[in-house]
N, C-alpha and C positions, 0 to 999 in steps of 0.2 A: 558383171556384177561382182568383180573382185575389188572394186573401188574401195568399199569401207575397210576390207582387210588391209589393202595397201596403206590406207590413210591412217589407221589406228593400230596397225600391227607392229610398227617399228617406232622408236622414239629418237628425237634428235635433240641434241643439246644446244638449244637456241635461246638467245635472250634479247631483250630490248626491242629494237625496231624490226629485227629479223623475225623474232617470235611473233610480233603483231602482224607483220606481212604475211606470214605463213598461216596464221589464223584466219586472216581475211580471205586469203586465197582458198583455204579449206572450206570456209563458210559459203563462198560463192560456188564451189564446185558441188558441194552437197545440195545447195538450194537448186541449182539448175539440173543436177542429176535427179533430184526429187521430183522436179516439175515434170521432166521427160517421162519418168516412171509413172507419175500421176496420169499423165495424158495417154500413156499406152496401157493402162490397166494393171500395172505391177504395183498394186497398192501396198503390199508388205514392204517392199523395198522402198518405196516413197516414204512410207512411215519411218523406216529406220534412218533414211537420209535427213528427214526433217527433224527428227529427235536429236540426232547428232549435231545438226546444225544449231539447234536450241542450246545445246551444251556449250557451244562456242559463243552464241550471242543470243540474247533474249529479244526476238524480233517479231513484231506483230504481224508481218506478212507471212512468215514462216507458221506462225500459230494458225493463221487463216489457211494456208495450204494443208497444214497438218489435219485441221478439222474436216476439210474436204476429203482427204484421203481416208480418214476414219469412217466418215459417212459412207463412202463408196465401198469400204471394206466391211460395212455393216457392224462397225464398233461404235455404237451410238452413245454410250455414256462417255467414253473418252473424248468424242466429238463435242458433246455438250460441254465439257470441262474446257475445252480449247475455246469455244465460243464465249464462255464465261470470262476467260482472260480478255478476249477482245471487247466484250461488253463493259468490263471494268475500266479498260483503257479509253473506250470510246462511248461514253453513256448516252451520247445524243445521236448515235448511228442507229436509226430504226431498222435498217436492213438486217443488222446483226441479231436483233430481237426477233425478227421474223424467222431468221434461220434457226434460232434457239426454239422458237415455237414449233417449227416443223419437225425438228429432231425430237423434241419432247412428245409430239403427237405420234411419232413412230414407235416410241417406247411406252405409249399409253400412260404417260405420267401427266395427267390433265391438270394437277395443281401447278406443276412447273410450267406448263403450257399457258395457263391463265395468268400466272405471274409474268411471264415474258410478254404476254399481250397487254397487260396493264402498263408495263414499262414502255412498250411500242406506242400506245395511245398517249402516253404523257408527252411523246416526242411529236406526234402527228395524229390528230383525232379525225383526219379526213381520208384515211386510206382503207379502202374497202376490204383489202386482203386480210388485214389485222382483224377486222370484225368477223370475217369468215372463220378464221382460225379460233377466235374467241368462242364462236358459236359452237365449233367442234369440241372445245374444251368442256364447255357447259353440257353439251350432249353427252360426252364421254362420262360425266359425273351424274347423269341422269336428270340434269335440271333443264327440262324442255322449255319451260317458260322463257328462261334467260336465253337459251339457245336460239329460240325463235326470235326474241327481241334483237339480238345481235346480228342474225342473218338478215332480218328485215332492214337493219341500218346499213348493212353492206349493199343491199339492192337499192336503198334510197340514194346511196352515194354513187352507184354505177348500175343503172337499170338495164344494162346489157351483159351483166356479169353472169355467164352461164353456169359456172361452178356454184355460185351462190344460190341460183334457182334450183339446182339439182340438190344441194344440201337442204334447202328449205323444204323441198318436196319430200325428201327422205324423212325429215324430222316430223313433218305433218302426216305422213304415212304411219309412222311409229306411234304418233299420238292418236291415231285412229280417225283423223280427218281426211277421209279418202277423197272427198270432193275438192277439198283445198289443195291436197297433193296433185290431183288431176289437173287443176288449173295451171300449176307449174309445169306439169308434163306437157300440156297442150302448148304453152309458150315455148318450152324447149324443142318440141317438134317442129314449130314454125321457125325457130331461129337457129337450128342446127341441121346438118345434113349427114345422113348415114352414121350417126353417132351411136355406138353399141351401148354405151351407158344410158343414153336416153331411152333407147328401145327397151333395155332391161328394166329401167325404172317403170315405164308404161306397162310392161308386161306384169310387173308386180302389183301394180295399181288394179288391173283387170283381174288378177288372181285374187286379190283381196275382195273384190266385188263378186267373185265367183262367176265371172264372165270368162269361163275356161277357153272357149274357141278364140275369143278375142286376145286372150293372154297368150295362147300358143302362137297366134299370128305374129305377135311381137317378140316372143322367144325365137321364132323362126328368122325374124329380121336380124336378131342379135347374132345367131350362128351363121347367117349369110355373110355379115360383115366380118365375123371372127369365129372361124370354125373350131377355135381352141378355148373358148369362154366356158370354163368349167361350171360356173354358177348357172348358166343357161340350160345346159344338159340336165343338171341336178334338179332345178326347179321345174323345168319342162317335163321331165319324166314323172314328177309327183302330180303335176296338173293333168297329164294324160292318164295316169292311174285313177285319179279323182273322176274323170270322164268315163272310165271304164275301158279305156284303150290299153289293155295289158301289153299288147304286142309292141305298141309305140313307146311305152314306158320302159319295156325290156331293152328296146333298141337304144334309148337314151341311156339306160344303165350301162349297156355294153360300151358306148362311147366314153361315158364317164370313167369306167374302168380302164379303158385304154389311155385316157388322158391323166388320170390321177388315181392309180391303183391303191396307194396309201389311204387316200380319204375314203375310198369304197371299203377297204378293210376296216377302217376305224369305224365307220358307220355300222358295218355288220357286227363288230364286237360290242358296240353300244346297244344294238338291237338284241344280241344274244344276252347281254347282262339285263336288259329290261324284261326279257322273257323269263330268265331264270328267276328274277326278282318276284314276278307274278306267280311263278310255280312254287316258289319256296319263300313265302312272305315271312318276315320276322315281326315279332310282337313288340 
């Protein structure tokens, strides 16, 4: 990893063709060293390589690689800026706007997400993935009517789109349409196999119906598939407590503490604050 130091730590008095040749060589070495680092998970070093390469030449492929490195390094705002550079250069490339939408979703910037979706649909109105993201943007802004309209359009375009059925079911459940959500859950159970997300969704529907035994059955399926699924232990514990199964609830609580001690501590602090508020109400 001493390449950057070697490359930029010394200066050579070069002009004309020699200088151009040296810059081109340095650019190529930075590019390929950055790509290797990206593929081996050395994201900080990859970012340094790509940024130095851009100092030599403003290259769209490097902006693309840099956006990927930023995303993998969880630097989402810089990633979005790099994607914006690509979008400005290639305004008819829908894939770029879909990637922008995905990054905006991770940052919970639903306005930017919706804007990217609008641009993507201007390019191609028949891509169900765009409507799925557009639905998520509306849902994030609390506009369930438009969220539902967009996800229905996605399913209309692709009636085997599993993620779209999951999203529509979630939206319907949040809207209080339990039966509508369950219709999507039944479709998912018939068209997927041992999908922990589908089992979790069905468990939440049965919990909303207060069919606690049935809910526990599906929570059990989740933990059978993935014994590290935190939400399943947390939610199953609450359901068991509602059923009067304190021992079972405590068992799930211990498992949750083992998997996510910070989350348990945060919940305990919230509960202490709620109790303190009850005991010392303010006027």
